[in-house]
N, C-alpha and C positions, 0 to 999 in steps of 0.2 A: 431480608429484614422485612416484616409484615407489616401492611399499609394500614392495618387495624391496629389501634393504640393497645397495649398488651393484650393482643390476641382477642381482644371481645369479637365476639359473634352476635349477639342480640341476647335479649332477655328468657332465661329458661321456665324460671319460675316466679310467679308472684304471692305471695302469702298474705291473706287477709284474716282479721282478727274477727270472727262472729260468736256472739251470745248464744245463740241455739243453733246447733250444728245440725239439727235433722229439717229446719225450716229454711236456712241458708242454701241445704242441698235441695230442697225442692225449688227453691227461686230459680239456681243456677240450671239445674236440670231440666224443670218442669217451666217454668216462665220465659227464662232467657232460651232454654233448649241447649244446651253446651253440650258435646260430647263428653262422657268419661275419659281421663286419661288415667292410665295404668303403669305402675310398675313392676315388673312381671305381673300375676295374679292380681294384684291389691289395687284398689282404685286411690288415687292418691289427689286427685282433684278433677279439674274439667281442662279441657283443652281448647285452646285459643291458637291456631295453627301451629306453630313449634314451641309455643309458650304455656305452661300448665298454671291454671290458677289453682290455689290450693289453699283450702279453709282452714283455719285453726280456731281451736274452740279451747281456750285457757282461762281458769279462775283469774280473777282480779284484775282481769286486762281487757278492755271495751274498746269498739271501734269507734272511729272518728271520723268526722266528716270532711277535716283539713289533714288528710294521711300524708305522710313522708317517708319516701317518696310517692307522688301523685301517680296514679295508674290512670291510662290513657288506653284505650282502644281501637285501634283502627277499625273504619268501616268503609263498605261499598259505598253510601250515600247518608252521611248523617242524620239528613232532615226524616226519610225514609226511615232510619233508626228509630227516632225520636216519635215517629209516628205508631210505629210499631209497639215502642215501649209504653207509649200513652193507651193504645188499645188494650193491653195487657193489665192497665192498670198501676204502673211502676209510677214511681215520683219523681219527677223532672225538676230540680231545683234549679239548675240553668239552660233553659232552652236553648237551642243550636242557635250560634252567632257567628259570621262572618270573623277569624281572627287571621292577622297577618297578610290579608289581602289573596291568600292561597288556600285556607284551611277553614272547614267548618266546624265548629267544637260546640258542645252540650256536653251533660252532664245527667247522670240518674242515680238514686238512693237504691242498694240492696235492701233484703229483708231484714239487714242488720244495721242499717245507718250507715255503712259505708261509701262515700262519694265516687262514683266512678265515672270517668269522662270518657269520651269516645268523641273520634273528629273522622274527617275525609276531607279529600280534597274538594275544592270548589265547582 
């Protein structure tokens, strides 16, 4: 029997709702510098290690600052990440703080108003 419940291995895709697809693509590719993720020859989003961040543009749906589920990206150093995001004029609604004595956690808003959390070990 697998030691992982249901055989879960990790998060494969995170889909974010966006209002302006071109603006969101520019934010994730140029502002954050994420590499593109492909299925065959078609770009389907952006790579975060083994996870694909997929942008969805659908009529009558809007992003939210309180997404469910919450998206958290692991970083090497959350304080350095915050500093670099601020240098690129990215909005930081939740500056990095110590969480549970072992993690540093903060958040930023993407070009569409989605709140994305980031964390690292202290």
